[in-house]
C-alpha positions as a printed Julia matrix, in Angstrom:
413×3 Matrix{Float64}:
 23.35   8.97  -71.29
 21.17  10.8   -73.82
 20.59  14.54  -74.07
 17.28  14.35  -72.21
 18.91  13.16  -69.02
 18.69  15.66  -66.19
 20.97  15.29  -63.18
 19.09  15.39  -59.91
 20.37  17.48  -57.04
 23.27  15.8   -55.33
 24.27  13.57  -58.22
 27.07  15.85  -59.35
 29.77  16.22  -56.75
 32.49  17.27  -59.16
 34.89  14.64  -57.83
 34.17  11.35  -59.54
 33.48  12.36  -63.13
 35.8   14.03  -65.58
 34.66  17.12  -67.44
 34.31  15.09  -70.62
 31.85  12.68  -69.01
 29.66  15.21  -67.24
 25.95  15.3   -68.2
 24.77  17.52  -71.05
 21.6   18.82  -69.36
 21.94  19.75  -65.7
 20.2   21.75  -63.03
 21.82  25.08  -62.2
 23.01  23.97  -58.74
 24.67  20.9   -60.23
 26.35  22.98  -62.94
 27.97  25.07  -60.2
 29.13  21.87  -58.52
 30.67  20.63  -61.77
 32.56  23.92  -62.12
 34.13  23.07  -58.74
 35.2   25.29  -55.86
 38.62  26.74  -56.5
 40.67  29.79  -57.41
 37.75  31.67  -58.92
 35.73  31.29  -55.73
 38.6   32.42  -53.51
 39.21  35.45  -55.71
 35.52  36.37  -55.7
 35.31  35.93  -51.92
 38.3   38.24  -51.47
 36.76  40.9   -53.73
 33.33  40.6   -52.11
 34.94  40.9   -48.68
 36.8   44.0   -49.85
 33.52  45.49  -51.08
 31.96  44.86  -47.67
 35.02  46.38  -45.99
 34.64  49.4   -48.28
 31.02  49.74  -47.17
 32.11  49.67  -43.54
 34.88  52.23  -44.09
 32.57  54.58  -45.99
 29.81  54.35  -43.4
 31.89  54.58  -40.23
 34.86  56.75  -41.19
 32.8   59.83  -40.36
 32.78  58.76  -36.69
 36.48  59.65  -36.45
 36.08  62.79  -38.56
 33.38  64.4   -36.4
 35.64  63.92  -33.39
 38.46  66.03  -34.88
 36.85  68.33  -37.5
 34.83  70.38  -35.04
 36.56  73.68  -35.74
 37.12  73.22  -39.47
 33.42  72.58  -40.05
 32.14  74.65  -37.09
 30.12  71.75  -35.72
 27.78  71.84  -32.75
 26.9   68.66  -30.83
 23.57  68.47  -32.64
 25.23  68.86  -36.02
 27.66  66.08  -35.17
 24.67  63.81  -34.6
 23.07  64.8   -37.89
 26.34  64.33  -39.78
 26.84  60.9   -38.26
 23.32  59.84  -39.25
 23.4   61.1   -42.84
 25.07  58.04  -44.38
 22.47  55.8   -42.75
 19.7   58.1   -44.0
 21.12  57.81  -47.5
 21.14  54.03  -47.14
 17.46  54.02  -46.22
 16.62  56.32  -49.13
 18.5   54.28  -51.73
 18.08  50.68  -50.61
 14.8   49.99  -52.41
 15.92  51.66  -55.64
 19.2   49.77  -55.84
 17.53  46.5   -54.89
 15.05  46.97  -57.72
 17.79  47.85  -60.21
 19.92  44.88  -59.11
 17.0   42.53  -59.75
 16.17  44.22  -63.05
 19.49  45.19  -64.65
 21.88  42.84  -62.89
 23.99  42.69  -59.72
 27.25  43.68  -61.4
 25.65  46.62  -63.21
 24.68  48.05  -59.83
 27.75  47.17  -57.76
 30.43  48.69  -60.01
 28.77  52.09  -60.72
 27.69  52.59  -57.11
 31.2   51.88  -55.84
 32.68  54.37  -58.29
 30.07  57.02  -57.45
 30.68  56.49  -53.73
 34.39  57.0   -54.23
 33.76  60.24  -56.14
 31.4   61.57  -53.47
 33.85  60.64  -50.68
 36.57  62.59  -52.44
 34.21  65.55  -52.78
 33.26  65.37  -49.09
 36.93  65.62  -48.15
 36.97  69.07  -49.78
 33.85  70.46  -48.12
 34.15  73.56  -45.94
 30.92  73.67  -43.94
 28.35  71.5   -42.25
 25.64  71.55  -44.92
 27.95  70.74  -47.81
 29.55  67.75  -46.12
 26.14  66.62  -44.85
 24.83  66.42  -48.43
 27.95  64.51  -49.48
 27.6   62.02  -46.63
 23.94  61.46  -47.53
 24.98  60.71  -51.11
 27.72  58.41  -49.82
 25.13  56.31  -48.01
 22.76  56.5   -50.97
 25.3   55.06  -53.39
 27.16  52.62  -51.13
 23.99  50.77  -50.17
 23.73  49.63  -53.8
 26.96  47.69  -53.44
 26.18  46.63  -49.88
 22.89  44.96  -50.74
 23.87  43.51  -54.12
 27.23  41.98  -53.26
 25.68  39.25  -51.08
 23.39  38.13  -53.91
 26.23  38.38  -56.45
 28.56  36.26  -54.34
 25.94  33.72  -53.32
 24.76  33.1   -56.88
 28.19  31.81  -57.91
 28.01  29.04  -55.27
 25.86  25.99  -54.81
 23.78  25.51  -51.7
 26.51  23.52  -49.96
 29.14  26.26  -50.3
 26.96  29.39  -50.29
 26.84  30.05  -46.54
 30.54  29.31  -46.17
 31.43  31.7   -49.0
 29.32  34.52  -47.56
 30.78  34.04  -44.09
 34.3   33.96  -45.56
 33.62  37.28  -47.3
 32.22  38.63  -44.03
 35.44  37.57  -42.31
 37.47  39.5   -44.9
 35.17  42.46  -44.22
 35.69  42.1   -40.48
 39.46  42.42  -40.98
 38.7   45.92  -42.23
 37.22  46.82  -38.84
 40.57  47.11  -36.98
 41.9   48.69  -40.17
 39.62  51.69  -39.6
 41.08  52.82  -36.25
 44.52  51.83  -37.53
 44.19  54.15  -40.51
 42.73  56.84  -38.29
 45.72  56.63  -35.96
 48.26  56.73  -38.79
 46.58  59.59  -40.67
 44.44  61.7   -38.34
 47.01  62.04  -35.57
 49.51  63.71  -37.86
 50.0   67.43  -37.28
 50.57  68.74  -40.81
 48.22  71.15  -42.56
 48.35  73.29  -45.68
 46.07  75.75  -47.43
 44.46  75.26  -50.84
 43.72  78.87  -51.85
 41.51  78.06  -54.84
 39.14  76.11  -52.57
 39.71  78.31  -49.53
 40.26  75.33  -47.24
 42.91  74.19  -44.8
 43.73  70.63  -45.82
 44.2   68.61  -42.64
 44.77  64.88  -42.08
 41.06  64.12  -41.57
 40.41  65.13  -45.17
 43.05  62.69  -46.44
 41.52  60.05  -44.15
 38.19  60.29  -46.0
 39.97  59.86  -49.33
 41.95  56.82  -48.15
 38.8   55.17  -46.78
 37.27  55.42  -50.25
 40.09  53.55  -52.0
 38.97  49.94  -51.21
 35.68  50.6   -52.99
 37.47  51.99  -56.04
 39.89  49.04  -56.14
 37.01  46.56  -55.8
 35.1   48.19  -58.66
 38.14  47.94  -60.94
 38.65  44.28  -59.96
 35.01  43.43  -60.69
 35.41  44.68  -64.25
 37.17  41.36  -64.93
 34.31  39.29  -63.52
 31.07  38.3   -65.28
 27.47  38.86  -64.28
 25.92  36.36  -61.89
 25.0   33.21  -63.84
 21.87  32.8   -61.71
 20.7   36.27  -62.73
 21.39  35.54  -66.41
 19.5   32.26  -66.15
 16.52  33.95  -64.49
 16.49  36.52  -67.3
 16.34  33.75  -69.89
 19.94  34.26  -71.03
 20.92  30.6   -70.74
 23.8   30.92  -73.18
 25.57  33.59  -71.13
 24.97  31.64  -67.91
 26.62  28.59  -69.5
 29.56  30.71  -70.72
 30.04  32.06  -67.19
 30.08  28.59  -65.65
 32.53  27.39  -68.3
 34.72  30.4   -67.48
 34.54  29.53  -63.78
 35.59  25.96  -64.58
 38.57  27.13  -66.66
 39.6   29.54  -63.9
 39.37  26.86  -61.22
 41.13  24.15  -63.23
 43.77  26.41  -64.74
 42.76  25.2   -68.22
 44.04  21.76  -67.2
 40.7   20.03  -67.86
 38.46  19.76  -70.9
 35.47  22.13  -71.08
 32.3   20.97  -69.37
 30.11  19.08  -71.83
 26.93  20.94  -70.88
 24.4   21.76  -73.58
 21.68  23.22  -71.37
 21.33  24.5   -67.82
 17.89  24.15  -66.27
 16.7   26.65  -63.69
 14.08  26.23  -61.0
 10.64  25.45  -62.34
  9.01  28.52  -60.85
 11.54  30.96  -62.29
 10.24  32.83  -65.27
 12.55  34.96  -67.39
 11.93  38.66  -67.21
 11.15  39.99  -70.67
  9.37  43.18  -69.72
 11.07  45.85  -71.76
  8.36  48.47  -71.26
  9.54  52.03  -71.09
  8.23  55.16  -69.44
  7.73  56.28  -65.86
  4.41  54.47  -65.41
  5.87  51.2   -66.69
  8.84  51.48  -64.33
  6.61  52.31  -61.35
  4.36  49.37  -62.19
  7.37  47.06  -62.38
  8.62  48.33  -59.0
  5.18  47.74  -57.5
  4.93  44.24  -58.95
  8.3   43.33  -57.45
  7.64  44.97  -54.07
  4.0   44.23  -53.25
  4.46  40.45  -52.85
  6.85  41.09  -49.94
  3.92  42.39  -47.9
  1.54  39.57  -48.77
  1.39  35.93  -47.85
  3.52  33.82  -47.86
  6.35  36.39  -47.61
  4.87  38.87  -45.12
  6.16  37.23  -41.94
  9.62  36.77  -43.49
  9.7   40.45  -44.49
  8.79  41.55  -40.96
 11.36  39.2   -39.45
 14.16  40.4   -41.73
 13.32  44.06  -41.04
 13.39  43.37  -37.31
 16.76  41.6   -37.52
 18.27  44.35  -39.67
 16.92  47.03  -37.34
 18.42  45.28  -34.33
 21.75  44.84  -36.07
 22.09  48.44  -37.21
 20.89  50.08  -34.0
 23.38  48.1   -31.91
 26.35  47.99  -34.29
 26.2   51.33  -36.12
 24.08  53.57  -33.91
 26.5   53.77  -31.01
 29.66  53.5   -33.1
 28.98  56.8   -34.88
 29.79  58.59  -31.62
 32.05  55.99  -30.05
 35.53  57.4   -30.93
 34.69  60.92  -29.7
 32.99  59.75  -26.52
 35.74  57.23  -25.78
 38.4   59.9   -26.34
 36.74  62.21  -23.81
 36.48  59.37  -21.29
 40.17  58.57  -21.73
 41.16  62.22  -21.36
 39.0   62.53  -18.26
 40.8   59.57  -16.7
 44.18  61.04  -17.65
 43.16  64.33  -16.01
 42.32  62.52  -12.77
 38.54  62.7   -13.11
 37.29  59.42  -11.72
 33.58  59.97  -12.27
 32.17  61.31  -15.52
 29.05  60.19  -17.36
 28.28  60.08  -21.05
 25.73  62.83  -20.51
 28.47  65.05  -19.07
 30.51  64.48  -22.22
 27.6   65.08  -24.59
 26.49  68.34  -22.98
 29.97  69.74  -22.43
 31.88  71.27  -25.33
 35.08  70.02  -23.7
 34.66  68.94  -20.08
 38.37  69.23  -19.34
 39.76  72.39  -20.91
 37.06  74.45  -22.62
 35.81  77.7   -21.22
 33.29  80.26  -22.43
 36.09  82.55  -23.6
 38.51  80.0   -25.04
 36.86  76.98  -26.64
 39.22  74.14  -27.41
 39.09  72.05  -30.56
 40.28  68.47  -30.74
 42.62  67.93  -33.7
 43.76  64.42  -32.72
 42.65  61.52  -30.55
 44.52  59.92  -27.68
 46.53  56.75  -28.29
 44.4   54.86  -25.74
 41.27  55.65  -27.77
 42.71  53.88  -30.79
 43.93  51.02  -28.61
 40.47  50.38  -27.15
 38.87  50.65  -30.59
 41.28  48.17  -32.16
 40.78  45.74  -29.27
 37.0   45.76  -29.73
 37.39  45.32  -33.48
 39.71  42.33  -33.03
 37.01  40.71  -30.89
 34.62  41.43  -33.77
 36.98  39.67  -36.21
 37.27  36.64  -33.95
 33.48  36.47  -33.73
 33.2   36.31  -37.52
 35.92  33.65  -37.64
 34.1   31.44  -35.12
 30.76  31.89  -36.9
 32.35  31.08  -40.25
 33.75  27.83  -38.87
 30.47  26.83  -37.23
 27.84  27.93  -39.76
 27.78  24.67  -41.73
 27.93  22.53  -38.6
 25.18  24.16  -36.5
 23.15  25.98  -39.15
 22.3   29.61  -39.79
 19.18  29.65  -37.62
 21.01  28.49  -34.51
 23.65  31.2   -34.97
 21.01  33.91  -35.43
 19.18  32.82  -32.3
 22.43  32.77  -30.3
 23.57  36.2   -31.5
 20.26  37.94  -30.79
 19.71  36.41  -27.34
């Protein structure tokens, strides 16, 4: 086989040929196949799943905090709603910027800094003493974490060929789903403790909910440190014209997967898709950056991508409004329902709970603050999250068999 030979898609399955006999010029998808699916992929899936779990913990941890920090932060019902929405508002504000930077600078160069910044802001929010200060921190939490949330899917997918890509993403999503019952579990272990101490220099009473915010930020920090050992996406490097680094990454993947037991892949050149052109625009200045953003964004709202853009926005809107919208208030509302049942109140509506400061014990003269949640509240939350985990497990097992479209149609109907 001479150097001009190019392997067509599907000709490299990584099982019949030794590394020494593999072709010297291959398509990118076939190079990934030759690197094989092994320890590297499992490690990357675990880290990507942990990043997604970190996103979930950062976004939803506030739902337990607003249920127990009412007095410390002097929150009204309206302020609780604003505080719960701030992380999502930050996500909306930052999603386009981080998407642009991930496509321009690299996935890894966005994921690691945004995870570290999110961790720093979460720690700062645990020290806040009033509504406005913690609201700003939660907005920044959403602003930074969406960089990792959006980029990690592309980063993970670009290390896998088309055959394994969906399975890898669903496996990472399953790891993320395991973090869902972890959230109420951590809340039960930490928030329901009764200790408290004063930090005079900050003039705050440090209660368990503050520690809870710090603990929920640790998975993101750990993931960022782990990703320092991993390379940039080879697909991104290839698209940027850095073929040499893409080849080095795939060789590194092969060594990782084979445990250095096989000879290096004899690949001299990796060929990308024909329509991919390397980005060599190194223009500087605000106008140049804005023009680059426009050139990358405008095609999404033109044919042939317009209908796909609308469809994806609709699916994302439906997902977030059903999954995250209600959950922001779920622990507090569920806790009040449980306490109402325990007090012998058979009939109480969500509106009664929302409009009452405390429908069971509060009075105009002696308002009552909730410092912990009932055990049943955590039990119901964990049960629902376990169902969520099982759903991801089933989808992960079926995605290759029935296809992604069939699963999307089933979930949204």
